[in-house]
Each structure stands twice: as C-alpha cells, then as structure tokens.
N, C-alpha and C positions, 0 to 999 in steps of 0.2 A: 422544806418538807423533810420529815424525819425518815432516815433510811432504816428499814427493819432488816435484821439479819435472819436469813432463812438457810438452814443447813441443806447441803446438797446430798441427795441420795442417788447413788448409781443405780439405774434401772436394771443393770445386770446382777445386782446383789441378790435379788430374789431367787435367782436360779443358781447361785454360787454353789450351794451344797450339792445340787444335782450334777453340776459340772465337775466338782471335785470327786464326788462319789456317785457316778451315774447308776441308775436303777439296774438291778440284776434280776432277770426273769429266767427261771428254770422250768422247763416242761419235762416232767419226770413220768415216764411210762413203765418204770421198772419196780418202784417201791410197792405199788398196789396191784393186785391181780385183776381188779374189776373197774378201775378208773384211772384217769390221768391226774397227776398232781401238778397244779400250777403254783409255783412258789415265787413270791415277789419280795425283794429286799430293796428298799428305796428310802430316800429322804422323805420326811412327812410334809404334807401341805394340806390346806383346807380342801375338803371334797375328794381327796384321792381315793378313799374307799369306794365311794359311789362311782367314780370314774372306772375303777377296776371291775366292779360288779357289772356296770353297764356294758363294758367291752365284751365280757363273757356272755351276758344275756343277749346282746345284739347278734351274737353268733349262734343263737338258739341252743346254747349248751345248758345242760342240767347241772346245777351245783348241789350235790348231795350232802356235802359236809364242808365246813370252813373253820379255820382258826385264825383269829385276827389279833394282832398286837401292834399298837401304834402309840404307846405312851412315850412322850418326849419327842425328839427330833427325828425319829426313825420309824419306818414301817416294816413289819415282817408278817406277811400274810400267806396262808396256804389255802388253796381251793381244790376240792375233790370234784372233778368234772367228768361228764360223759356227753356223748351226743344223745339225741332223743331216743335212739334205739338201744341205749345202754352200752355203747361201744366206746373204747378209748379214742382219744384224739391222735390220729396218726398221720393225717394228710399234711405234707410239708408246708403247703401254702397257708393253711390255717395256723399251724404252729408258728410260722414266720410272722404272720399278722399279729397273733397274740403277743409275741415278744416285742414287736415294734410298737404296738398300740399301748402296751403297759409301760413303755419306757418314756423318757422325757420328750423325745422327738416324735410322739405318736401322731402329730398333725401332718407329718410327712406322708405323702401318698406313693412314694417310690416302692417298687417291688410288689405291687398288688397284682397277683396273678390268679388267685383262687376265686371261685364264685362267691363265697361268703364275704371275702374282702370287698369285692366289687359291689355287692348288695349293700354293705354298710356304708361305703363311700357314696353310692348312688342315693341312699336315703338322706344323707347329709345335704347333698346337692338339691334334692327336692324341697326340703324344708327351708333352705336358705334362699333359693332362687325363685320362689313362687309367692303369690299373695296368700297370707294366712288369715283364716277365719276361725275365731274362737267364740264359743257359745256355752253358757250355762243357764239352766232354767228348770222349772218343774217338769218332771217327766210326764208324758201322756202318749197314748197310742197315736201313731201317724206323724209324730213331730219330725222325725228324720225324713220321712217321705215328703212332707210339706216343704221343708227347707230345701231339699235337693230339687224339687219341682220349680221353686222360685229361681234357684241358681241356673237351671236349664233354660228357663224363659229369658233370663238376663244374659244368656250366652256365656256362661262361665263353665269352663272345663274343670272337673274335679280330678286332680292328679292323685291325691291321697286323702282318705277320710277315716277317722277313728272316733267312735262314740262309746261312752260308758254310761250306765245308769246305776244308781245306788241310793237307797233310802228315799225313793220317790224324787230324786234329783237326777238331772241329765247334764252331761258335759260332752262337747264335740269339738274336734279340731279338724279343719279341712285346709288343704293347700290347693289353690286355684290358679288357673291361667285363662287367658282369653281364648274363647272357643275357636276363633278364626286363626289367630297368629300363634297360638300356643305359647305366648309370652306373658309375663306377669301383668296384671291389670294395674295400670299406673294412673289412668285418668281419674282425677279427683271427683268429678261429677258422677262418673260411672260407679266409683266406689261408694259415694254417698247414697246413690240410688239403690245399690245392692243392700247396703246396711239398713236403709229405711224400710225396704220391703221385708227383710228378714226380721227386723224388730216387730213389724206388724204381724207377721206369721207366728213368731215365737211368743209374742205377748198377747195373742188373740184371746186367751182365756184368763188373763190377769185383770184384776182391778187396777185402776190408775195408780193408786198408792203403792201397790205391790211391784209394779214394773221397775221402779228405781232400785229396789232392794233385793229382789229375788230373780232377776234375769239380767243377762249380760250378753251383748252381741258386739263384737269388735273385729274390724278388718285392719290389717297392716301390710305394708308393702314388703318386698324382698329385704332380708336382713341377714347379715353374716353372723354365724354363731348362735342361732336360735336354740332354746332349750330342747333337749330330747323330748319327742312328742309325748311319750308315755309319762315322763316326769312332769311335763306341763299339764297333762290331764289330772295327775294327782294334785298339782298346785291349784288348778281351777276348782276341783271338787272340794278341796280343803277350804279355799277362800269362800266357797259357796256354803260352807258349814254342813256338808252332807254327813258329817260324823255325829251331828245331833240327831237324836232318835226319840220317837214317842213310844208308848207302851207296847204297841203291836210290833214295832221294829225291834224292841229289846228282846221280845220272845223269839223273833226270827234270828237275831244274833246268837242267842243261846243254841239254837239248832245248828248254826254254822260251826260251832265248836271252837271258835276263836276266843282265847283267854289271855289276859295280860295281868301280870303282877309286878309290883315295884317295891324294892327295899333299898335301904341305904347301907353302904359299907363305910362306917365312920372312920375306920383305921386308914383306908386309902382314899377317902373322900370321893367315892363313886356312888352313883345310883345304879342299882342292878335291875335291869328291865328284862323280864322273862315273857316270851311270847310263845304260846302253844296253839297250834292250829292244824288243820288238815294240810298235808303237803300238796304242792302244785308247782308248775313252772313259774319262774320269775318272782317267787315269793321273797327271796332275799333282796332283790332289787327294790321291790315295793316297800319293804320295811326300812331299808337303809335310806332310800329316797325320802321317806317321810321324816325320819330322824334328822337328816341333813337339812331339809327345808324348814324344820322347826327349830333350827339353830342349836342342835345338840351334837356334841362331838363324841364319837365312838372311840374309846381307848383300847378296849379288849372285847372280844366276842368269841363265842363258841356256837356253831350252827351244826345241826345234825338232823337226820330224818330216820324215823323208825317205822318201817312199813308205810302206812298211809298218814302218819303223823309227823309233824315237823316241830323241833324244839330250837328256839333262838334265845340266846342269853347275851345281853349287851351290858358292858360297863360304860356308863356315859356321864358326862357333865354338860351343863349349859355352856355356851361359848364363853361366858364371862367367868367360868370356873366353878359356878355354884351347882349344888346338887338339887334334886327335886324334893324340896322340903314342905311345900304347901299342898294342901289337899286339892286345891283347884288345878295346880300344875299337874299333879298325878292323874286327876280325872281327865284332863284334856289330852295328855299324851296317850292314856289308855284308849280313849275314844278314837283318836286319830290313827293309832296303830291298828285297831280292830277294823276301822274303815278301810285302811290301806290293804289289809289282808282280804277283805270281802269284795272290793270293787271288781276284781277279775273273776270272782267265783260265780259260776252260772250252772244251774241244773237244767236249763232250757235246751231245746233241741238245737244242735249245731248243724248248719248248712254251709258247706264249702263250695264256693263259686269259682269257676274258671271259664272265661269266655273272651271273645274278641272285643276289643275296645270300641266304643261307639259314643256318639253324642247323647248325653242324658242317661247314661247307663244306670247310675245310682238311683236316679229318679224313677226309671222304669222298674227296676228290681224292687225298690221299697214300695212303689205303688201296687205292684202285684201282691206283695206280702199284706199290705193294708186291705186290699180288696178281698183277700181270702181270710180276713179276720185274724191275722197274725200280728203280734206286737214284738218289736225288736228290743232286746235288753242290752245287747252289746254288738258292735259291728266294726269291721275293719275292711277297707277296700284300698287297693293300690293299682296304679296303671303303669305299665312299662311297655313302651313302644305300642304295638298293636294288640297286646294282650292285657287283660285285667283279671285280677284274682281277689277274692275276699272271703271273709268268714262272718256269718251272721248267726247270732243266738236268738231264737224266736220261741214264743210261747203263744198258745191260743188265747185270744182276748178274753174268753170266758174263764180262763184258768185251768182248763182241761189239757190233757196231752194232745199234741198235734196229730191229727188224723193222717195216716200215710197217704190216703187218697188226696188230701190237700197238698202234700208235697209233690205228688205226681202232677197235679193240676198246675202248680207253680212252675214246675220244670217245663211243661208244655207251653205255658203262657210266656215265659221269658224267651224261649226259643234259641236254638243254636248255642246251647250252653251246657257245660258240664256242671251239674248241681248234685253234690253228693251229701248224703245224710251220714253224719259222723256221731254215732251213739257211744263211741269209746269214752271211758272215763278220763278225766284229766290225769296226767301222769302220776301214778302212785296213789290216786285217790278214787275210790268207787263213787259213782254218782250219788248213791244214798248210803250213808254210814250211820249205824246205830250208835248215837253218842253215848248212850248209857253203857254200852260195852266198851267204848273207847276210853271213857274217863278213867277206869281202873288201870288200863294199860298205860295211859298217859301219866298217872300219878306215880306208877312204878318206875317209869323212865326218867322222872324229873329229879334233877339234882341241883342244889342251890349254888350258883356261882358266887354268891356273897359269902356263904359260910365256908366255902372251900377255895377262896380266891387265890391264896398262895400256891396251893397244889395245882390249881387250874392253870395259873400262869407258867409254872414250871413245865407242865405238860404241853402247853402251847409252845413255849420256847424250844422244847426238844424237837419240834417238827422242822426247825430251821437249821439244824446242825449241818445239813448237806447242801445248803443253798449255794454257798460260794465254794469254788473248787480249791 
C-alpha cells in the first residue's frame, strides 16, 4: 500500500498571533462627554466583528457610532456605547466583563460578579443544556398559542421562547425541559411524539405539497456551543426566504424607510454597501449578523446615528475575495439586509409581563391573547427560578388599535401578574415617522464611503492612536 505524505499542522498555530500579540481592549470614559469608547486592537480572525458586537449587544448596550478597520491580519475597532438610559458605562464589573469577553480568553468564566455578566453566562447555559425546538412556517393568528398548548399537554416546560414574524412568515426557537424533572428531554419516543404533534399543528393549514417546502419543525437535544438565539432566528428566516416580497410587502417596506445601495470601489476592490434606516436597538448586530452569515467579510465600516436615522457603510468582499458584480448578487444582499433591519421593527402594542413561573404559563398567556382577538407579531419569554418575564407585541386581529379595555381584561384573566403597557417608542425612533420629511434629512447626511475611501480610512485610523499605552 502506498504511503501518502500528509503535512502536520500544529493546532496551536491558529492562536499563535493572539498569543504573541494578545488583544488589547480599552474602555475610555474621558474622550467623549456623552458616551464610553470601547477600543479593540486585536489579531483578525473570521467572525470577530460579529463576536464583538454580540458581546456589547447582549449587555443591552446602545452602540450609537462605530469605526471598524480589519483589512489584513489586524483589527482596530472603536464603539461608542451607552446604557439604555444614555449613561456612560462606569460599573467596574461590566467594564471587567467587556474586557475579558473581547479578549482571546473570553470563554473563561472567572471573575463574573456583575448581574449583566451572570445574565449572559446563564443565557448560554440555558441554550446549551436544554432541548431546542426550531420552527419556521407561514404566520397566522394563534400559531404560537397552539404550539405552546401542545407542549403543555406533552409535559414540556418552556424555559426560553422567542418568536419573530416578517413578510407573512414566522420563526420560533424554544428551549424545553421535562415538566417533572426539569432536565432535558432525552427519550427518543417522547421527542418523536412532540415533533409529530407540532408538525400536525403547524401544518394544519398547509396543502400536502407545501408542507415539505414552507414549514420546518425540528427538535434537538443538549448541545455545547449552540448559535446565539437571535442569530439563529435570522438564519432560520433567511433560509425560509422571508426576504422575498410581493407587491403589497414592497409598499410596506418603503414605509419602513429602510434603503440599501451598493457601489464598487475598483481601486481597492471593495463593494461599498450603504444601509439607511430608522435607528433602533440591536440594529448593528442584525446587519453584521446577516453579512457574516451570507459569507461576506467586512474590511472597513463607519456606523452613525443622526436623531432617529441610522447610517451604516460597509466595505466588503465575498469570502473568496470577489466583489458584488452581478445584479442578482446585489439584489439578494439588498433584500436580505432590508429584511434584517425590519424583523425586529414593530409598531404594535408592547405588553411587558412579569409573573411567577408556573406550568403552562406561555400556553395560558397566549390563549388569553387569542381569546381576546389579539395577534402576536413578536414575543420573548424567559424563566429564571420562580419568576418569568416576557415581552409581547400584539395587534388587534381586525387591524385596529388595541382597545385599552381589552388590555385590562387580559390583565385580570392572566391573574397574579404584572402586565404593563409600554407605548414608548423604540430608542431614538418615534412609533410613526413621516418618511417624506425624513428623506431630505437622510440625503443631506449621506456621504459616499466609496468616493471618499482614503479620507475615511485616515479618519478611522486616527481613532486608534491612543489604544496602546
């Protein structure tokens, strides 16, 4: 038998640059009067930008501005951040967590003392140590209620649930445990029975030929290193092609104000992607997540917000080094970025729930919504110990505004619950914005990263002068 020579690769080589030049993270509260600067100087590696944005987003921080430069083997990024109240980040435990999480050894759990750090670690444990349910389907009133009722009947305890709807499509991720033992559901027959019942409920309104192509229900056991839940929801909806739109959806998209333009910088062999939309929390995470999952590499970027508007400019290439030359590629990335911007946008009534944990809680709450003719457009629910909290965006099934009397009825029917109506607009964004007025302001604030690339990169680089002591 012929012996084939195979070169040996030291597994430690991948992290060699990080060990020679470990990441440097600076938390600067002196340079700006109204925000904290998070400066990161690190060896480059695939997905590092998304990792950094995810760390800041999971801490519920608002990123109002960012300068990103990662061309070559090094990353130099600056993020302007505040908490949701607009304050600087001064709590030592949070600062320590950011520094540790953005460094190479961010998987270490040592030194976690602050509540935000514990929350982030706890979320990872929940997703890894429970049975996961993923679903995509055509959206319809009562779908979440019917699913949670089936799970309650099959003695499944819902630890975390998150559901999104967009362009008449719905995606949902739930983390489940056994109702009695509170341990992951591992019995194969039980898992098969759960999946069969859910397929019947989700596919109740499908024709046989549509079930295979337009719906998906999947259960999986505990698994270390699951994708971030919100990133996974983006992946599910993209795979379900929620970015495809009919004529009515195109009109609705124009009302949302999201716009994407693409041009090529031939000199530097970049494609310049400009995203303009209304500002909101987690916007940067959503767009970077989408670019990463579509296998585009961000080399430079400038992110800023102007009042209620957000401007994002990315210098990108495909992972193979090519730019966006074909019309089909440009159309697809445009559609996917607009969908990423819109998935979290909701003008529906927001109801915040805080109550004692009990068996079948999500089933009870969603059933009350359904019986009062309310439809859920987005939902989040998490259980911690004996308490449960969640946020539901609801609309009247007829399309009208939700009657305050209906909310009071719901509060009484759920019982023993703190249910608050939150009519406050999304951070920095009024609930209803006159797009005709905003277009002119948006055009004035727009500058082309492609035509001013050299000057832009010089400006970006100047932000890193004080990173290293």
